[in-house]
C-alpha positions in Angstrom: 6.0 -0.5 14.2 4.6 1.7 11.5 1.1 2.0 10.2 -0.8 3.3 7.2 -4.1 5.0 7.9 -6.8 5.0 5.2 -10.1 7.0 5.3 -12.9 6.2 2.9 -15.0 9.3 2.3 -18.2 7.8 1.0 -19.8 10.7 -0.8 -19.8 11.8 -4.5 -21.7 14.4 -6.5 -22.6 11.9 -9.2 -22.2 8.2 -10.1 -19.5 7.7 -12.8 -20.1 5.1 -15.5 -17.3 2.8 -14.5 -16.8 3.2 -10.8 -17.6 0.3 -8.4 -16.2 2.0 -5.2 -18.8 2.4 -2.5 -20.3 5.9 -2.5 -23.5 7.8 -1.8 -24.7 11.1 -3.2 -23.3 13.9 -1.1 -25.6 15.3 1.5 -24.2 17.8 4.1 -26.4 16.6 6.9 -25.4 13.0 6.3 -21.8 14.0 6.0 -22.0 15.6 9.5 -23.5 12.3 10.9 -20.7 10.4 9.1 -18.0 12.4 10.9 -19.7 11.8 14.2 -19.6 8.1 13.6 -16.0 8.4 12.3 -14.8 9.9 15.5 -16.3 7.0 17.5 -14.7 4.5 15.1 -11.3 6.2 15.3 -11.3 5.9 19.1 -12.5 2.3 19.1 -10.1 1.2 16.3 -7.0 2.6 18.0 -7.7 0.4 21.0 -9.3 -2.7 19.4 -6.8 -3.1 16.6 -3.8 -2.7 18.9 -2.3 0.0 16.8 -2.4 3.0 19.2 1.3 2.6 19.8 2.2 2.4 16.1 3.7 5.3 14.3 1.4 6.5 11.5 3.8 6.8 8.5 1.2 7.4 5.8 -2.4 8.8 5.6 -4.5 8.3 2.5 -8.0 9.8 2.1 -9.9 8.3 -0.8 -13.5 7.8 -1.9 -15.9 8.8 -3.1 -14.9 12.4 -3.6 -13.0 13.6 -0.6 -12.7 17.1 -2.1 -16.4 17.6 -1.3 -15.7 17.4 2.4 -16.2 20.1 4.9 -12.7 21.2 5.9 -13.9 22.1 9.4 -15.2 18.6 10.0 -12.2 17.0 8.4 -9.8 19.1 10.5 -11.7 18.2 13.7 -11.2 14.5 12.9 -7.5 15.0 12.1 -7.0 16.6 15.5 -8.5 13.5 17.0 -6.2 11.2 15.0 -3.2 13.0 16.4 -4.5 12.6 19.9 -5.0 8.8 19.7 -2.2 7.9 17.3 1.5 8.9 17.1 1.6 10.6 13.7 5.1 10.8 12.2 6.5 14.3 11.6 7.4 13.0 8.2 4.0 11.5 7.4 3.1 11.1 3.8 -0.5 12.6 3.6 -2.4 11.9 0.4 -5.8 13.3 -0.5 -7.8 12.5 -3.6 -9.4 15.4 -5.5 -11.8 15.7 -8.4 -10.5 18.5 -10.6 -13.8 20.4 -10.8 -13.7 21.1 -7.1 -10.1 22.2 -6.9 -9.9 25.9 -6.0 -7.1 27.8 -4.2 -9.0 27.8 -0.9 -9.4 24.0 -0.9 -5.8 23.2 -1.7 -4.5 25.8 0.7 -6.8 24.6 3.4 -5.7 21.0 2.9 -2.0 22.1 3.0 -2.6 23.9 6.3 -4.1 20.7 7.7 -0.9 18.7 6.8 -1.8 17.2 3.4 1.4 17.1 1.4 0.4 14.8 -1.5 -2.8 15.7 -3.3 -3.9 13.5 -6.2 -6.1 14.6 -9.1 -8.5 12.2 -11.0 -7.9 13.7 -14.4 -8.6 10.4 -16.3 -8.5 12.1 -19.7 -8.0 15.6 -21.2 -10.5 14.8 -23.9 -14.0 16.4 -23.4 -15.7 13.7 -25.3 -14.1 10.8 -23.3 -14.8 12.6 -20.1 -18.5 13.0 -21.0 -18.6 9.3 -21.9 -17.2 8.4 -18.5 -19.8 10.7 -16.8 -16.9 12.8 -15.4 -18.1 16.4 -14.8 -14.8 18.2 -15.0 -13.3 19.8 -18.1 -9.7 19.8 -19.4 -9.4 23.4 -18.1 -10.3 22.1 -14.6 -7.4 19.6 -14.9 -4.9 22.2 -16.0 -6.0 24.6 -13.2 -5.7 21.9 -10.5 -2.2 21.1 -11.5 -1.3 24.7 -11.8 -2.5 25.4 -8.3 -0.6 22.4 -6.9 2.6 23.9 -8.3 1.7 27.5 -7.2 1.1 26.2 -3.6 4.5 24.5 -3.8 3.4 20.9 -3.2 6.6 18.9 -3.7 4.7 15.8 -4.5 1.3 15.2 -6.1 -0.2 12.7 -8.4 -2.3 12.6 -11.5 -4.5 9.6 -12.6 -5.0 8.8 -16.2 -7.1 6.0 -17.8 -6.6 4.0 -21.0 -8.7 1.4 -22.6 -11.7 3.8 -22.7 -14.4 3.1 -25.4 -13.6 5.2 -28.5 -10.1 6.1 -27.2 -7.9 5.8 -30.3 -4.2 5.8 -30.3 -4.2 9.4 -31.4 -6.5 10.4 -28.5 -4.3 8.6 -26.0 -1.2 10.2 -27.4 -2.7 13.6 -27.0 -3.6 12.9 -23.4 -0.1 11.7 -22.8 1.5 14.7 -24.5 -0.4 17.0 -22.2 0.4 15.0 -19.1 4.2 14.8 -19.8 4.2 18.6 -20.5 2.6 19.3 -17.1 5.3 17.1 -15.5 3.6 15.9 -12.3 5.8 14.0 -9.8 3.6 10.9 -9.9 1.3 9.3 -12.5 -1.1 6.5 -12.0 -2.0 5.0 -15.4 -4.9 2.6 -15.0 -6.6 0.4 -17.6 -10.4 0.9 -17.5 -12.0 -2.3 -16.3 -15.6 -3.4 -16.7 -16.7 -4.0 -13.1 -19.7 -6.0 -12.1 -22.8 -4.0 -11.3 -21.6 -0.8 -13.0 -23.5 1.1 -15.7 -20.5 0.4 -18.0 -21.0 -3.4 -17.6 -24.6 -3.0 -18.8 -23.6 -0.8 -21.7 -21.0 -3.3 -22.8 -23.4 -6.2 -22.4 -26.1 -4.7 -24.6 -23.6 -3.4 -27.2 -24.0 0.3 -26.6 -20.2 0.5 -25.9 -17.2 -1.6 -26.8 -14.0 -1.6 -24.9 -10.7 -1.9 -26.8 -9.3 -5.4 -27.3 -6.3 -6.8 -25.6 -4.0 -6.2 -28.6 -4.7 -2.5 -28.7 -4.6 -2.0 -24.9 -1.2 -3.9 -24.7 0.2 -1.6 -27.5 -1.1 1.4 -25.6 0.5 0.3 -22.3 3.8 -0.4 -24.0 3.8 3.0 -25.7 2.9 4.9 -22.5 5.5 3.0 -20.5 8.3 3.9 -22.9 7.2 7.6 -23.2 7.1 8.0 -19.4 10.4 6.3 -19.0 11.9 8.7 -21.5 10.4 11.6 -19.6 12.2 10.6 -16.4 9.5 8.4 -14.6 10.3 5.1 -13.0 7.6 2.4 -13.1 7.6 1.0 -9.6 4.3 -0.9 -9.9 2.2 -2.1 -12.9 0.1 1.1 -13.0 2.3 3.5 -11.0 5.1 5.8 -12.3 7.0 8.4 -10.4 9.9 10.7 -10.5 12.7 9.5 -8.2 11.7 9.7 -4.6 8.0 10.5 -5.4 6.6 6.9 -5.1 3.3 6.6 -3.1 4.5 5.1 0.2 1.0 4.4 1.3 0.1 2.3 -1.8 3.4 0.4 -1.4 2.1 -0.8 2.0 -0.7 -2.7 0.2 1.7 -4.4 -2.2 4.4 -5.3 0.4 2.1 -6.6 3.1 2.7 -3.8 5.7 0.1 -2.9 8.2 -2.7 -0.5 7.4 -5.9 0.5 9.2 -9.0 1.5 7.2 -11.7 3.8 8.6 -15.1 4.6 7.0 -17.7 2.5 5.2 -16.2 -0.2 3.0 -12.6 0.5 4.2 -10.3 -2.5 4.5 -7.6 -3.1 7.0 -4.6 -5.5 7.3 -3.1 -5.7 10.7 -0.5 -8.3 11.7 -1.6 -10.8 9.0 -5.3 -10.3 9.8 -7.8 -8.9 7.2 -11.1 -7.2 8.1 -13.3 -4.5 6.5 -16.3 -2.3 7.3 -19.6 -3.0 5.7 -20.6 -1.0 2.5 -23.3 1.1 3.9 -23.0 4.6 5.4 -26.3 4.2 7.3 -25.3 0.8 8.8 -21.9 2.4 9.6 -23.5 5.3 11.5 -26.1 3.2 13.3 -23.6 0.5 14.3 -21.2 3.1 15.8 -24.0 4.9 17.5 -24.4 1.7 19.5 -20.6 1.5 20.2 -19.9 -1.3 17.7 -17.6 -1.2 14.7 -19.4 -2.5 11.6 -16.8 -5.1 10.8 -16.7 -8.1 8.4 -13.7 -10.3 9.3 -11.8 -12.3 6.6 -11.4 -15.8 8.1 -8.9 -17.0 5.4 -5.5 -18.0 6.8 -1.8 -18.2 6.1 -2.3 -20.0 2.8 -4.3 -17.1 1.3 -1.8 -14.6 2.7 1.0 -16.3 0.9 -0.9 -16.3 -2.4 -1.8 -12.6 -2.0 1.8 -11.7 -1.3 3.0 -13.5 -4.4 0.3 -11.8 -6.6 0.8 -8.3 -5.2 4.6 -8.3 -5.0 4.9 -9.4 -8.6 3.1 -6.3 -9.6 6.0 -4.2 -8.2 9.3 -3.4 -9.9 11.2 -5.0 -6.9 9.2 -8.2 -7.0 9.1 -10.7 -4.2 11.8 -10.6 -1.5 12.7 -14.2 -0.9 14.1 -13.7 2.6 11.2 -11.6 3.8 8.8 -14.2 2.4 10.4 -16.9 4.4 10.6 -14.8 7.6 6.9 -14.0 7.3 5.5 -17.4 6.4 8.1 -19.9 7.5 8.2 -21.4 4.0 10.5 -20.7 1.0 9.0 -19.0 -2.0 9.8 -22.0 -4.2 7.5 -24.3 -2.1 4.5 -22.3 -3.3 5.5 -22.1 -7.0 4.9 -24.6 -9.8 8.5 -25.5 -10.8 7.7 -26.4 -14.4 6.0 -23.0 -14.9 8.7 -21.2 -13.0 11.5 -22.7 -15.2 9.6 -21.9 -18.4 9.0 -18.3 -17.5 12.6 -17.8 -16.4 13.8 -19.3 -19.7 11.5 -17.1 -21.7 12.7 -14.0 -19.9 9.3 -13.2 -18.3 10.6 -13.9 -14.8 13.9 -12.7 -13.5 15.6 -14.1 -10.3 17.5 -11.1 -9.2 19.6 -10.6 -6.0 17.4 -12.4 -3.6 14.2 -11.5 -5.3 11.9 -12.7 -8.0 10.4 -10.1 -10.4 8.7 -9.7 -13.7 10.5 -8.4 -16.8 8.9 -5.6 -18.9 7.3 -8.3 -21.1 6.2 -10.2 -18.0 4.4 -7.2 -16.6 2.2 -7.1 -19.6 0.8 -10.6 -18.7 1.3 -10.4 -14.9 -2.1 -11.9 -14.0 -1.7 -14.9 -16.3 1.8 -15.6 -15.1 0.7 -15.4 -11.5 -2.2 -17.7 -12.1 0.0 -20.3 -13.7 2.9 -19.9 -11.2 1.0 -20.6 -8.0 0.2 -24.2 -7.3 
């Protein structure tokens, strides 16, 4: 059996306006204690999750800002991973980077440690929009990061871009897209900015300091970007994910197709043999718990019914859609048993849903309203 391994690096240098991922301000002493706890968790997790005999096919390091890490501490942890897990020689190894920290020594060091798929959180090439988002990098930092990835001969790397930013006009988005297509990265993640609970952005929107673009404009922007990227040779394999052929993110595909993955670090989530669990969102609790030899787990007690609903929702986000045979093998029920037949027939007739060679997928128009279709389909 194969396994995806995720590490949440819980430190950042600042708190961005829109981000709701768990993070703490970076402190080298606390980072050292985090890695001590991580080594304990890695040992315990391999045994307790029953995955020590799995082949690690993908590794993904996210955060937070992983590019702040000490490469020495990170390398020590990687050696431990290889001692307690069987890591595939062809492992896909992704590592998130903020452009302002990307220097030749960092990328070269990551490559020496086995990272073969760095990603860069560009978000925008516009200085005013970056400032609005509380991002501290500059457009020059973004260009330098991508230049270095090419110079160091990374065959695959990814760039993240945001749309739906306050004050982001069609002209500004088009300028961002022109620069991105010109840089020609193998993979592009194109995310709509969402107003998450508890973020400074939510408060700014609530009191009227900022206004996010409406649905009509963001839909038009999504359509335009999709068409531009398709013309530039990218395939959309998930709602927000575009890649040159063969450069899809295999780790993220595990999330959408229900394959096993093990999460390490504060707030990291795991999915092993149909069972969900996560670590608590506190680096101090994480360290204290593991110092006592206990993993800081919160177990999701929901059962098969919830797993079926998740599979439908996540699979419909992908270009391949839901595999009917795999769904039945996994749950012992046909897909049709979980769908509202009236809504299903209506969406098929309208062309939003496409029954296709043993699968069910959304059309290009269906992708635009994926959440609404899923909500109405599931009974």
